[in-house]
C-alpha positions as YAML, in Angstrom:
chain: A
units: angstrom
residues:
- id: 1
  name: MET
  ca: [-28.65, -20.81, 34.25]
- id: 2
  name: ALA
  ca: [-25.64, -22.48, 35.75]
- id: 3
  name: SER
  ca: [-25.53, -25.05, 32.97]
- id: 4
  name: GLN
  ca: [-24.70, -22.50, 30.24]
- id: 5
  name: SER
  ca: [-21.56, -23.45, 28.37]
- id: 6
  name: ILE
  ca: [-18.55, -21.22, 28.58]
- id: 7
  name: LEU
  ca: [-18.97, -20.50, 24.85]
- id: 8
  name: SER
  ca: [-22.28, -18.76, 25.42]
- id: 9
  name: LYS
  ca: [-20.51, -16.29, 27.70]
- id: 10
  name: ARG
  ca: [-18.23, -15.05, 24.92]
- id: 11
  name: PRO
  ca: [-17.90, -11.29, 24.65]
- id: 12
  name: SER
  ca: [-19.70, -9.54, 21.80]
- id: 13
  name: ARG
  ca: [-18.06, -9.49, 18.37]
- id: 14
  name: ALA
  ca: [-16.86, -5.89, 18.77]
- id: 15
  name: ILE
  ca: [-14.95, -6.84, 21.89]
- id: 16
  name: ARG
  ca: [-13.75, -10.10, 20.39]
- id: 17
  name: TYR
  ca: [-12.36, -8.22, 17.40]
- id: 18
  name: ASP
  ca: [-10.27, -6.10, 19.75]
- id: 19
  name: GLN
  ca: [-9.35, -8.96, 22.07]
- id: 20
  name: ASP
  ca: [-9.16, -12.07, 19.89]
- id: 21
  name: PHE
  ca: [-8.61, -11.34, 16.24]
- id: 22
  name: TYR
  ca: [-8.05, -14.98, 15.33]
- id: 23
  name: GLY
  ca: [-11.29, -16.10, 16.99]
- id: 24
  name: TRP
  ca: [-13.14, -13.18, 15.43]
- id: 25
  name: ALA
  ca: [-11.84, -14.03, 11.94]
- id: 26
  name: LEU
  ca: [-12.86, -17.69, 12.27]
- id: 27
  name: GLU
  ca: [-16.30, -16.67, 13.49]
- id: 28
  name: GLN
  ca: [-16.76, -14.23, 10.59]
- id: 29
  name: ALA
  ca: [-15.76, -16.92, 8.08]
- id: 30
  name: SER
  ca: [-18.22, -19.35, 9.63]
- id: 31
  name: LEU
  ca: [-21.03, -16.79, 9.52]
- id: 32
  name: LEU
  ca: [-20.28, -16.09, 5.86]
- id: 33
  name: ARG
  ca: [-20.26, -19.79, 4.97]
- id: 34
  name: GLU
  ca: [-23.57, -20.27, 6.77]
- id: 35
  name: GLY
  ca: [-25.13, -17.28, 5.01]
- id: 36
  name: ARG
  ca: [-25.79, -15.51, 8.31]
- id: 37
  name: LEU
  ca: [-24.96, -12.13, 6.81]
- id: 38
  name: SER
  ca: [-26.97, -10.06, 9.27]
- id: 39
  name: GLU
  ca: [-24.75, -11.33, 12.09]
- id: 40
  name: LEU
  ca: [-21.50, -10.25, 10.48]
- id: 41
  name: ASP
  ca: [-19.35, -7.54, 12.03]
- id: 42
  name: ALA
  ca: [-19.55, -5.63, 8.76]
- id: 43
  name: ALA
  ca: [-17.53, -2.54, 9.74]
- id: 44
  name: ASN
  ca: [-14.53, -4.47, 11.02]
- id: 45
  name: LEU
  ca: [-14.82, -7.04, 8.25]
- id: 46
  name: ALA
  ca: [-14.73, -4.30, 5.60]
- id: 47
  name: GLU
  ca: [-11.71, -2.74, 7.26]
- id: 48
  name: GLU
  ca: [-9.87, -6.06, 7.35]
- id: 49
  name: LEU
  ca: [-10.64, -6.77, 3.70]
- id: 50
  name: GLY
  ca: [-9.27, -3.34, 2.80]
- id: 51
  name: ASP
  ca: [-6.16, -4.14, 4.81]
- id: 52
  name: LEU
  ca: [-5.73, -7.38, 2.87]
- id: 53
  name: GLY
  ca: [-5.82, -5.42, -0.37]
- id: 54
  name: ARG
  ca: [-3.25, -2.95, 0.95]
- id: 55
  name: ALA
  ca: [-1.04, -5.85, 2.06]
- id: 56
  name: GLU
  ca: [-1.09, -7.28, -1.48]
- id: 57
  name: PHE
  ca: [-0.14, -3.87, -2.88]
- id: 58
  name: ASN
  ca: [2.66, -3.58, -0.31]
- id: 59
  name: SER
  ca: [3.92, -7.03, -1.33]
- id: 60
  name: LEU
  ca: [4.09, -5.79, -4.92]
- id: 61
  name: VAL
  ca: [6.02, -2.69, -3.83]
- id: 62
  name: SER
  ca: [8.40, -4.85, -1.81]
- id: 63
  name: ALA
  ca: [9.17, -7.22, -4.69]
- id: 64
  name: LEU
  ca: [9.73, -4.27, -7.04]
- id: 65
  name: ARG
  ca: [11.97, -2.53, -4.49]
- id: 66
  name: VAL
  ca: [14.25, -5.54, -4.17]
- id: 67
  name: LEU
  ca: [14.31, -6.12, -7.94]
- id: 68
  name: THR
  ca: [15.08, -2.53, -8.89]
- id: 69
  name: MET
  ca: [17.71, -2.19, -6.17]
- id: 70
  name: HIS
  ca: [19.54, -5.25, -7.50]
- id: 71
  name: LEU
  ca: [19.24, -4.08, -11.10]
- id: 72
  name: LEU
  ca: [20.73, -0.73, -10.08]
- id: 73
  name: LYS
  ca: [23.58, -2.50, -8.33]
- id: 74
  name: LEU
  ca: [24.20, -4.64, -11.42]
- id: 75
  name: ASP
  ca: [24.17, -1.61, -13.70]
- id: 76
  name: HIS
  ca: [26.48, 0.49, -11.52]
- id: 77
  name: GLN
  ca: [28.83, -2.12, -10.10]
- id: 78
  name: PRO
  ca: [28.82, -5.06, -12.52]
- id: 79
  name: GLU
  ca: [32.24, -6.12, -11.29]
- id: 80
  name: LYS
  ca: [30.73, -6.87, -7.86]
- id: 81
  name: ARG
  ca: [27.97, -9.05, -9.24]
- id: 82
  name: SER
  ca: [27.46, -12.20, -7.22]
- id: 83
  name: ARG
  ca: [25.46, -15.38, -7.35]
- id: 84
  name: SER
  ca: [23.50, -14.03, -4.40]
- id: 85
  name: TRP
  ca: [22.37, -10.99, -6.41]
- id: 86
  name: ASP
  ca: [21.36, -13.21, -9.33]
- id: 87
  name: LEU
  ca: [19.40, -15.58, -7.12]
- id: 88
  name: THR
  ca: [17.67, -12.68, -5.36]
- id: 89
  name: ILE
  ca: [16.59, -11.28, -8.73]
- id: 90
  name: ALA
  ca: [15.34, -14.69, -9.86]
- id: 91
  name: SER
  ca: [13.45, -15.23, -6.60]
- id: 92
  name: GLN
  ca: [11.85, -11.78, -6.64]
- id: 93
  name: ARG
  ca: [10.85, -12.21, -10.28]
- id: 94
  name: LEU
  ca: [8.98, -15.37, -9.29]
- id: 95
  name: GLU
  ca: [7.38, -13.45, -6.42]
- id: 96
  name: LEU
  ca: [6.35, -10.66, -8.80]
- id: 97
  name: ALA
  ca: [4.90, -13.11, -11.33]
- id: 98
  name: ASP
  ca: [2.97, -14.95, -8.63]
- id: 99
  name: LEU
  ca: [1.59, -11.71, -7.17]
- id: 100
  name: LEU
  ca: [0.38, -10.46, -10.54]
- id: 101
  name: LYS
  ca: [-1.08, -13.85, -11.43]
- id: 102
  name: ASP
  ca: [-2.87, -14.27, -8.09]
- id: 103
  name: SER
  ca: [-4.05, -10.66, -7.94]
- id: 104
  name: PRO
  ca: [-4.48, -9.30, -11.48]
- id: 105
  name: GLY
  ca: [-6.24, -6.28, -9.96]
- id: 106
  name: LEU
  ca: [-2.76, -5.04, -9.02]
- id: 107
  name: LYS
  ca: [-1.72, -4.59, -12.67]
- id: 108
  name: PRO
  ca: [-3.40, -1.17, -13.09]
- id: 109
  name: ARG
  ca: [-1.43, 0.02, -10.04]
- id: 110
  name: PHE
  ca: [1.92, -1.27, -11.29]
- id: 111
  name: ASP
  ca: [3.33, 2.16, -12.14]
- id: 112
  name: GLU
  ca: [2.30, 3.54, -8.74]
- id: 113
  name: ALA
  ca: [3.91, 0.56, -6.99]
- id: 114
  name: LEU
  ca: [7.07, 0.93, -9.07]
- id: 115
  name: GLY
  ca: [7.31, 4.63, -8.19]
- id: 116
  name: ARG
  ca: [7.04, 3.89, -4.49]
- id: 117
  name: ALA
  ca: [9.45, 0.99, -4.72]
- id: 118
  name: TYR
  ca: [12.08, 2.86, -6.69]
- id: 119
  name: ARG
  ca: [12.41, 5.71, -4.20]
- id: 120
  name: ARG
  ca: [13.58, 3.23, -1.56]
- id: 121
  name: ALA
  ca: [15.50, 1.04, -4.02]
- id: 122
  name: ARG
  ca: [17.61, 4.04, -5.02]
- id: 123
  name: LEU
  ca: [18.51, 4.81, -1.41]
- id: 124
  name: GLU
  ca: [19.20, 1.17, -0.60]
- id: 125
  name: ALA
  ca: [21.37, 0.76, -3.69]
- id: 126
  name: SER
  ca: [23.32, 3.83, -2.57]
- id: 127
  name: SER
  ca: [23.76, 2.37, 0.90]
- id: 128
  name: GLU
  ca: [24.81, -1.06, -0.35]
- id: 129
  name: THR
  ca: [27.20, 0.15, -3.06]
- id: 130
  name: GLY
  ca: [28.69, 3.11, -1.23]
- id: 131
  name: LEU
  ca: [27.83, 5.30, -4.21]
- id: 132
  name: GLU
  ca: [26.05, 8.61, -3.81]
- id: 133
  name: ALA
  ca: [22.30, 8.44, -4.41]
- id: 134
  name: SER
  ca: [22.75, 11.08, -7.12]
- id: 135
  name: VAL
  ca: [24.63, 8.49, -9.21]
- id: 136
  name: PHE
  ca: [21.36, 6.63, -9.68]
- id: 137
  name: PRO
  ca: [18.61, 8.06, -11.91]
- id: 138
  name: GLU
  ca: [15.91, 9.97, -10.04]
- id: 139
  name: ALA
  ca: [13.19, 8.27, -12.05]
- id: 140
  name: CYS
  ca: [13.09, 4.51, -12.39]
- id: 141
  name: PRO
  ca: [14.92, 3.51, -15.58]
- id: 142
  name: TYR
  ca: [13.15, 0.14, -15.78]
- id: 143
  name: ASP
  ca: [9.77, -0.82, -17.11]
- id: 144
  name: LEU
  ca: [7.88, -4.04, -16.39]
- id: 145
  name: ARG
  ca: [9.56, -5.85, -19.29]
- id: 146
  name: ALA
  ca: [13.06, -5.00, -18.05]
- id: 147
  name: ILE
  ca: [12.20, -5.82, -14.45]
- id: 148
  name: ALA
  ca: [10.57, -9.11, -15.31]
- id: 149
  name: THR
  ca: [12.65, -10.36, -18.21]
- id: 150
  name: ARG
  ca: [16.00, -8.61, -18.58]
- id: 151
  name: GLU
  ca: [18.47, -11.40, -19.01]
- id: 152
  name: ILE
  ca: [20.33, -12.32, -15.87]
- id: 153
  name: VAL
  ca: [22.57, -15.33, -16.36]
- id: 154
  name: LEU
  ca: [22.78, -17.23, -13.07]
- id: 155
  name: ARG
  ca: [26.32, -17.83, -11.90]
...
């Protein structure tokens, strides 16, 4: 059949997933919309959905890391406070609020995310301030209320 279109010669979905993620994702979305569930690449689709969930969790950890690092810096070197620190805190608070609003399923994992975030925040605060890591509490001294609402007057 010389008249077959080039599209009919596409590789199978398993190969497309490995070779053309974007094309694969569009095809999977189209199949879902059309209700052609038996044609879905279920294994790879499930893996990608799991990855999306992990990415949301990692975004939460990242926002908490930046917030707690800046709160530590403010608490331990208030004389070095800058507008940049204040704006970073304000921006990350908006990011945190948006994440929790868009993905309320993250709320039960908040403490886990905070624990992961704080380990790095403590080291980064040490690096940025020049203070020994031991100066900063081993356990995170902030809860959600402090992280999200502690007054920071913008300069």
